[in-house]
C-alpha positions in Angstrom: 31.2 -83.5 -32.2 33.9 -84.8 -34.4 37.0 -82.7 -35.1 35.4 -81.8 -38.4 32.4 -80.4 -36.7 32.2 -76.6 -36.4 32.2 -75.0 -32.9 30.2 -72.0 -34.3 28.8 -70.5 -37.4 29.7 -67.0 -38.7 26.5 -65.8 -40.5 26.2 -62.7 -42.7 23.2 -61.5 -44.7 22.5 -58.1 -46.4 19.6 -55.9 -46.5 17.3 -55.9 -49.5 18.8 -54.4 -52.7 22.1 -53.3 -51.2 24.3 -56.0 -52.8 22.8 -57.2 -56.0 24.1 -59.9 -58.4 26.6 -58.1 -60.7 27.6 -55.6 -58.0 30.9 -53.7 -58.7 32.4 -55.2 -55.5 31.9 -58.7 -56.9 29.2 -61.0 -55.6 28.4 -64.6 -54.6 26.2 -66.7 -56.8 24.3 -69.5 -55.0 26.2 -72.8 -55.4 28.7 -71.2 -57.8 30.8 -69.0 -55.5 32.4 -65.6 -56.1 31.6 -63.8 -59.3 33.1 -60.9 -61.1 31.2 -57.6 -61.4 28.7 -57.2 -64.2 27.0 -53.8 -64.6 24.4 -55.2 -67.0 23.4 -58.0 -64.5 23.2 -55.5 -61.7 21.0 -53.2 -63.7 18.7 -56.1 -64.7 18.4 -57.2 -61.1 17.7 -53.7 -59.9 15.0 -53.3 -62.5 13.2 -56.4 -61.1 13.2 -55.2 -57.5 9.7 -55.0 -56.0 10.6 -52.1 -53.7 13.5 -49.8 -52.9 16.6 -51.0 -51.3 16.7 -50.5 -47.5 19.3 -49.2 -45.1 18.5 -49.7 -41.5 18.2 -46.8 -39.1 19.9 -47.0 -35.7 16.6 -47.9 -33.9 16.0 -50.7 -36.4 19.6 -51.9 -36.0 19.2 -52.0 -32.2 15.9 -53.8 -32.5 17.4 -56.5 -34.8 20.3 -57.1 -32.4 17.9 -57.4 -29.5 15.7 -59.8 -31.4 18.7 -61.9 -32.4 19.8 -62.1 -28.8 16.3 -63.1 -27.7 16.0 -65.8 -30.4 19.4 -67.3 -29.4 18.3 -67.3 -25.8 15.0 -69.0 -26.7 16.7 -71.6 -28.8 19.5 -72.2 -26.3 22.1 -71.2 -28.9 25.3 -69.5 -27.7 25.5 -66.0 -29.2 29.2 -65.0 -29.3 28.7 -61.8 -31.2 26.2 -59.8 -33.2 26.5 -56.6 -35.2 23.7 -55.2 -37.2 24.9 -52.5 -39.7 22.9 -50.3 -41.9 23.1 -52.7 -44.8 24.1 -56.1 -43.3 24.1 -58.3 -40.2 26.9 -60.4 -38.8 26.1 -63.1 -36.3 28.6 -65.5 -34.6 26.7 -68.3 -32.9 27.1 -71.9 -31.6 23.8 -73.8 -32.2 24.5 -77.4 -31.2 23.2 -79.8 -33.8 21.0 -77.2 -35.5 21.9 -77.0 -39.2 23.4 -73.6 -40.1 20.8 -72.8 -42.7 18.0 -73.3 -40.2 19.9 -71.0 -37.8 20.2 -68.3 -40.4 16.5 -68.7 -41.6 15.2 -68.5 -38.0 17.3 -65.4 -37.1 16.3 -63.6 -40.3 12.6 -64.6 -39.8 12.4 -63.2 -36.3 14.4 -60.1 -37.3 11.9 -59.6 -40.1 9.0 -59.9 -37.6 10.7 -57.4 -35.4 11.2 -54.9 -38.2 7.7 -55.4 -39.5 6.4 -54.2 -36.1 8.4 -51.0 -36.6 7.4 -50.5 -40.2 4.6 -52.7 -41.5 4.7 -51.0 -45.0 7.7 -53.0 -46.2 7.6 -56.5 -47.7 11.4 -57.1 -48.1 14.0 -56.4 -45.5 16.7 -58.9 -46.5 18.3 -60.3 -49.6 17.7 -64.1 -50.1 20.0 -66.4 -48.3 23.4 -65.1 -47.0 26.8 -66.4 -46.1 27.5 -69.2 -43.7 31.1 -69.8 -42.6 32.0 -72.7 -40.3 34.3 -71.9 -37.4 36.4 -74.9 -36.3 38.9 -73.6 -33.7 38.9 -71.4 -30.6 41.4 -69.1 -32.4 39.1 -68.7 -35.4 36.2 -68.0 -33.1 38.1 -65.3 -31.3 39.2 -63.7 -34.6 35.6 -63.8 -35.9 34.3 -62.2 -32.7 36.9 -59.5 -32.9 35.9 -58.8 -36.5 32.2 -58.7 -35.7 32.5 -56.6 -32.6 35.4 -54.3 -33.4 36.5 -54.3 -37.0 33.3 -53.0 -38.7 34.2 -49.4 -38.1 37.8 -49.6 -39.2 
């Protein structure tokens, strides 16, 4: 890897309907970056949802974390940290030459399959896409791992 190549990816994605475009916290528009809140946009997006938003129960969160660990093992990716919350997931992973979007897509797909086994009545578990941050240094990797593992409850 070149010095510009990441040593890991810090991935985040949210559960369906819990962080809509226009959200009062601000939001990220695909290919356009951070956007300011817009109540009208958020209301419009909410009206177009095909089912209710979802917050994961503790058993669902544990199942997602276990599935992410299994997927990383199966793919020979190094999982540095994972934390599934009620409304989002953080994963810190080194995946060799696998593109980060593929890593995120695969992890979300297998987590979806796992959740469908627990509740087959839902169609949508996750929002589209998610965040990908490239981690370039050991110090940044350590800081991201501390955030994922320790800082969520502070």
